[in-house]
C-alpha positions as semicolon CSV with decimal commas, in nm:
position;residue;x (nm);y (nm);z (nm)
1;M;-6,906;1,916;-5,185
2;D;-6,851;2,001;-4,897
3;A;-7,203;1,946;-4,744
4;L;-7,309;2,160;-4,457
5;L;-7,655;1,987;-4,431
6;E;-7,781;1,667;-4,436
7;V;-8,097;1,567;-4,454
8;R;-8,201;1,174;-4,480
9;Q;-8,559;1,076;-4,500
10;V;-8,718;1,351;-4,272
11;A;-9,120;1,274;-4,202
12;K;-9,354;1,532;-4,055
13;H;-9,695;1,400;-4,035
14;F;-10,025;1,528;-3,860
15;D;-10,233;1,331;-3,654
16;L;-10,600;1,476;-3,719
17;K;-10,882;1,502;-3,458
18;G;-11,128;1,263;-3,640
19;G;-10,891;0,967;-3,727
20;G;-10,598;0,959;-3,990
21;V;-10,246;1,113;-4,077
22;L;-10,167;1,430;-4,298
23;K;-9,812;1,336;-4,447
24;A;-9,664;1,703;-4,471
25;V;-9,339;1,581;-4,541
26;D;-9,319;1,224;-4,616
27;G;-8,924;1,101;-4,706
28;V;-8,734;1,381;-4,780
29;S;-8,326;1,357;-4,867
30;F;-8,051;1,578;-4,952
31;D;-7,706;1,749;-4,914
32;L;-7,643;2,130;-4,928
33;A;-7,315;2,244;-4,944
34;R;-7,163;2,516;-4,749
35;G;-7,186;2,887;-4,921
36;Q;-7,458;2,712;-5,190
37;T;-7,838;2,764;-5,203
38;L;-8,079;2,493;-5,265
39;G;-8,416;2,601;-5,426
40;V;-8,753;2,411;-5,324
41;V;-9,006;2,433;-5,538
42;G;-9,377;2,270;-5,546
43;E;-9,723;2,375;-5,579
44;S;-9,935;2,506;-5,265
45;G;-9,929;2,222;-5,033
46;C;-9,654;1,989;-5,104
47;G;-9,482;2,067;-4,793
48;K;-9,220;2,298;-4,907
49;S;-9,262;2,535;-4,568
50;T;-9,328;2,199;-4,313
51;L;-9,012;2,148;-4,466
52;G;-8,813;2,391;-4,347
53;K;-8,927;2,454;-3,994
54;T;-8,910;2,034;-3,952
55;L;-8,510;2,138;-4,052
56;L;-8,528;2,444;-3,755
57;R;-8,712;2,204;-3,503
58;L;-9,038;2,503;-3,530
59;E;-9,187;2,149;-3,647
60;E;-9,102;1,870;-3,473
61;P;-8,972;1,584;-3,692
62;T;-9,139;1,206;-3,727
63;A;-8,863;1,080;-3,897
64;G;-8,530;1,094;-4,001
65;S;-8,247;1,273;-3,955
66;A;-8,063;1,638;-4,012
67;V;-7,706;1,710;-3,929
68;L;-7,571;2,018;-3,958
69;D;-7,177;2,025;-4,043
70;G;-7,191;1,732;-3,797
71;I;-7,446;1,812;-3,551
72;D;-7,778;1,626;-3,561
73;L;-8,043;1,846;-3,470
74;F;-8,304;1,594;-3,475
75;S;-8,168;1,461;-3,135
76;L;-8,014;1,760;-2,956
77;G;-8,175;1,828;-2,606
78;R;-8,386;2,166;-2,550
79;T;-8,037;2,333;-2,408
80;A;-7,832;2,245;-2,707
81;L;-8,050;2,327;-2,940
82;K;-8,117;2,699;-2,851
83;A;-7,718;2,682;-2,907
84;A;-7,724;2,539;-3,245
85;R;-8,008;2,813;-3,389
86;R;-7,727;3,053;-3,332
87;R;-7,623;2,917;-3,672
88;M;-7,979;2,867;-3,877
89;Q;-8,182;3,142;-3,913
90;M;-8,542;3,165;-4,068
91;I;-8,700;3,459;-4,334
92;F;-9,065;3,415;-4,302
93;Q;-9,295;3,448;-4,591
94;D;-9,530;3,739;-4,413
95;P;-9,287;4,048;-4,329
96;F;-9,562;4,210;-4,157
97;S;-9,716;3,898;-3,903
98;S;-9,383;3,802;-3,802
99;L;-9,289;4,075;-3,652
100;N;-9,408;4,199;-3,309
101;P;-9,617;4,489;-3,346
102;R;-9,517;4,622;-3,053
103;R;-9,182;4,662;-3,031
104;S;-8,917;4,836;-3,261
105;A;-8,742;4,778;-3,607
106;A;-8,468;4,846;-3,341
107;A;-8,561;4,599;-3,087
108;I;-8,702;4,334;-3,294
109;I;-8,322;4,327;-3,496
110;E;-8,152;4,352;-3,130
111;Q;-8,387;4,037;-2,976
112;P;-8,177;3,723;-3,126
113;L;-7,875;3,935;-2,930
114;V;-8,075;3,946;-2,675
115;I;-8,192;3,645;-2,619
116;H;-7,842;3,469;-2,727
117;A;-7,661;3,695;-2,452
118;I;-7,416;3,826;-2,625
119;G;-7,254;4,221;-2,629
120;N;-7,413;4,451;-2,406
121;Q;-7,624;4,769;-2,451
122;A;-7,405;4,956;-2,659
123;E;-7,222;4,655;-2,843
124;R;-7,599;4,563;-2,962
125;R;-7,636;4,903;-3,066
126;Q;-7,387;4,905;-3,261
127;R;-7,503;4,627;-3,410
128;V;-7,839;4,688;-3,446
129;D;-7,743;4,981;-3,651
130;A;-7,466;4,826;-3,855
131;L;-7,746;4,576;-3,887
132;M;-7,963;4,817;-4,012
133;A;-7,756;4,921;-4,302
134;E;-7,644;4,623;-4,444
135;V;-7,942;4,545;-4,578
136;G;-8,060;4,940;-4,648
137;L;-8,270;5,046;-4,444
138;D;-8,232;5,417;-4,221
139;L;-8,081;5,449;-3,902
140;R;-8,357;5,738;-3,863
141;Y;-8,590;5,439;-3,871
142;R;-8,455;5,269;-3,607
143;N;-8,766;5,346;-3,381
144;R;-9,088;5,332;-3,564
145;Y;-9,273;5,034;-3,564
146;P;-9,373;4,746;-3,827
147;H;-9,722;4,895;-3,945
148;Q;-9,500;5,262;-4,031
149;F;-9,274;5,117;-4,275
150;S;-9,400;4,881;-4,621
151;G;-9,378;4,557;-4,706
152;G;-9,056;4,563;-4,810
153;Q;-8,938;4,734;-4,545
154;R;-9,019;4,540;-4,308
155;Q;-8,896;4,199;-4,493
156;R;-8,538;4,394;-4,482
157;I;-8,621;4,413;-4,127
158;G;-8,704;4,035;-4,087
159;I;-8,334;3,989;-4,288
160;A;-8,088;4,205;-4,028
161;R;-8,331;4,002;-3,785
162;A;-8,205;3,690;-3,913
163;L;-7,864;3,793;-3,997
164;A;-7,801;3,963;-3,598
165;L;-7,617;3,600;-3,479
166;N;-7,400;3,523;-3,785
167;P;-7,586;3,259;-3,844
168;E;-7,468;2,984;-4,170
169;L;-7,742;2,854;-4,269
170;I;-8,059;3,060;-4,354
171;I;-8,438;2,925;-4,459
172;C;-8,602;3,157;-4,670
173;D;-8,978;3,062;-4,681
174;E;-9,140;3,256;-4,954
175;A;-8,967;3,515;-4,844
176;V;-9,067;3,813;-5,156
177;S;-9,428;3,592;-5,240
178;A;-9,595;3,893;-5,066
179;L;-9,416;4,151;-5,213
180;D;-9,449;4,339;-5,546
181;V;-9,211;4,219;-5,820
182;S;-9,044;4,564;-5,827
183;I;-8,921;4,486;-5,439
184;Q;-8,907;4,106;-5,532
185;A;-8,615;4,217;-5,694
186;Q;-8,429;4,366;-5,464
187;I;-8,447;4,163;-5,192
188;I;-8,340;3,881;-5,406
189;N;-8,035;4,153;-5,517
190;L;-7,976;4,150;-5,149
191;L;-8,018;3,794;-5,061
192;L;-7,723;3,726;-5,294
193;D;-7,500;4,025;-5,252
194;L;-7,509;3,930;-4,864
195;Q;-7,412;3,565;-4,880
196;Q;-7,104;3,749;-5,159
197;T;-7,016;3,867;-4,873
198;H;-7,088;3,620;-4,560
199;G;-7,116;3,305;-4,743
200;H;-7,449;3,231;-4,617
201;T;-7,624;2,857;-4,715
202;Y;-7,988;2,933;-4,830
203;I;-8,274;2,687;-4,882
204;F;-8,482;2,946;-5,091
205;I;-8,843;2,816;-5,061
206;A;-9,098;2,883;-5,351
207;H;-9,396;2,838;-5,537
208;D;-9,244;3,084;-5,853
209;L;-9,016;2,883;-6,069
210;S;-8,840;3,184;-6,246
211;V;-8,778;3,337;-5,889
212;V;-8,544;2,934;-5,744
213;E;-8,481;2,932;-6,066
214;F;-8,258;3,233;-6,035
215;I;-8,085;3,203;-5,689
216;S;-8,051;2,864;-5,684
217;D;-7,705;2,686;-5,695
218;R;-7,923;2,340;-5,702
219;I;-8,348;2,278;-5,657
220;L;-8,547;2,043;-5,541
221;V;-8,881;2,002;-5,687
222;M;-9,167;1,840;-5,421
223;Y;-9,489;1,713;-5,455
224;L;-9,735;1,608;-5,239
225;G;-9,490;1,554;-4,941
226;R;-9,239;1,403;-5,155
227;V;-8,872;1,460;-5,345
228;V;-9,013;1,404;-5,728
229;E;-8,654;1,563;-5,865
230;D;-8,308;1,721;-5,751
231;A;-8,052;1,832;-5,971
232;P;-7,828;2,158;-6,009
233;K;-7,969;2,372;-6,114
234;A;-7,798;2,392;-6,507
235;E;-7,874;2,006;-6,529
236;L;-8,253;2,087;-6,455
237;V;-8,360;2,331;-6,668
238;A;-8,187;2,211;-6,940
239;K;-8,338;1,844;-6,892
240;H;-8,641;1,866;-6,664
241;L;-8,753;1,452;-6,669
242;H;-9,001;1,445;-6,407
243;P;-9,362;1,504;-6,545
244;Y;-9,428;1,731;-6,295
245;T;-9,106;1,877;-6,315
246;Q;-9,212;1,937;-6,703
247;A;-9,524;2,119;-6,587
248;L;-9,367;2,300;-6,391
249;F;-9,152;2,493;-6,686
250;E;-9,424;2,459;-6,875
251;A;-9,650;2,659;-6,657
252;S;-9,392;2,952;-6,633
253;P;-9,526;3,234;-6,793
254;I;-9,396;3,335;-7,126
255;L;-9,421;3,657;-7,373
256;D;-9,426;3,507;-7,696
257;P;-9,813;3,480;-7,781
258;D;-9,715;3,145;-8,048
259;L;-9,605;2,981;-7,750
260;R;-9,870;2,979;-7,506
261;G;-10,098;2,752;-7,740
262;M;-9,823;2,533;-7,769
263;R;-9,796;2,443;-7,442
264;C;-9,903;2,118;-7,178
265;T;-10,117;2,167;-6,922
266;V;-10,162;1,878;-6,624
267;P;-10,544;1,833;-6,509
268;G;-10,622;1,812;-6,248
269;D;-10,573;1,958;-5,860
270;L;-10,324;1,825;-5,624
271;P;-10,475;1,544;-5,493
272;S;-10,549;1,567;-5,071
273;P;-10,156;1,461;-4,806
274;I;-10,464;1,255;-4,560
275;D;-10,536;1,035;-4,827
276;P;-10,275;1,057;-5,133
277;P;-10,252;0,878;-5,481
278;R;-10,096;0,505;-5,419
279;G;-9,856;0,393;-5,661
280;C;-9,678;0,713;-5,747
281;H;-9,902;1,009;-5,656
282;F;-9,822;1,192;-5,960
283;H;-10,005;0,984;-6,193
284;P;-10,377;1,062;-6,170
285;R;-10,248;1,382;-6,331
286;C;-9,942;1,254;-6,528
287;P;-9,959;1,194;-6,918
288;R;-9,750;0,939;-6,908
289;A;-9,892;0,732;-6,643
290;M;-9,772;0,364;-6,722
291;D;-9,975;0,041;-6,506
292;P;-9,694;0,044;-6,255
293;C;-9,712;0,387;-6,182
294;R;-10,050;0,309;-6,016
295;E;-9,911;0,053;-5,810
296;V;-9,595;0,102;-5,706
297;Y;-9,418;0,438;-5,549
298;P;-9,076;0,468;-5,794
299;Q;-8,772;0,441;-5,665
300;R;-8,522;0,756;-5,662
301;K;-8,262;0,718;-5,949
302;E;-7,916;0,915;-6,002
303;V;-8,026;0,963;-6,400
304;A;-7,718;1,172;-6,462
305;P;-7,452;1,290;-6,258
306;G;-7,611;1,471;-5,997
307;H;-7,940;1,421;-6,133
308;F;-8,180;1,210;-5,956
309;T;-8,593;1,134;-6,040
310;S;-8,830;0,920;-5,862
311;C;-9,019;0,801;-6,216
312;H;-9,107;0,437;-6,349
313;L;-9,005;0,678;-6,659
314;Y;-8,607;0,636;-6,612
């Protein structure tokens, strides 16, 4: 596997004013092959978005390493990090608050080119027009402001901005969750088309398992800051092993009314990351919990080629 990104034991902890530590991300490891999509899924509050921001150093890491094509991102100084950011970008969740309301669409898309001193004014204008056309924005709207666009159009502006520097790695942080279902499909298909054309590598963060299943080559399941299972998409869909992963699949909407009553539900709410349960963090909600689950956090095991899980059942 030609790994573009190698992540080892990445952690992001927040010190709380009243004392204590919030472990938003706690020892996440994975490899991401060049040109592929890693889907990251889990409940709200599991650390998905914090992981993405930490990898890009929008949040400074507490521990671990993230190596992008041989470069350890966590060891870079300010100047070297700025240069590395030409190779990695983010598409944010909210297509309105992530755009500067005082700038036109063209100025927003051009900004990365200005910051990195790429091209002259005419060349940047040509690049902006090409990006707008590529993401499906009418060039007549180049001087409009974010509030004059729909949600889907605003997200296209965000995508064009992320593409401006020709990055290799793009982190999509809940990039479609704020959009209508029909617009979600358009944006996902756009991302797939761009990947096929330019060979982008994606980390696609979402809480909707069906969306992650559609776009991903590999899926990583997070619970309370840790990875509980990760595998190639086809393997995970066919054989989801961890009880939490099984619960996520059970929670996916289905149309057959005869099957709805047969589905399992997981009791309780997500525990606080400030005071996680001892042992396996999922054991208070797990229908298959055993005595070791309450005392010892399970080690990550490879249960099939490329299929890893952290569970005492295996």
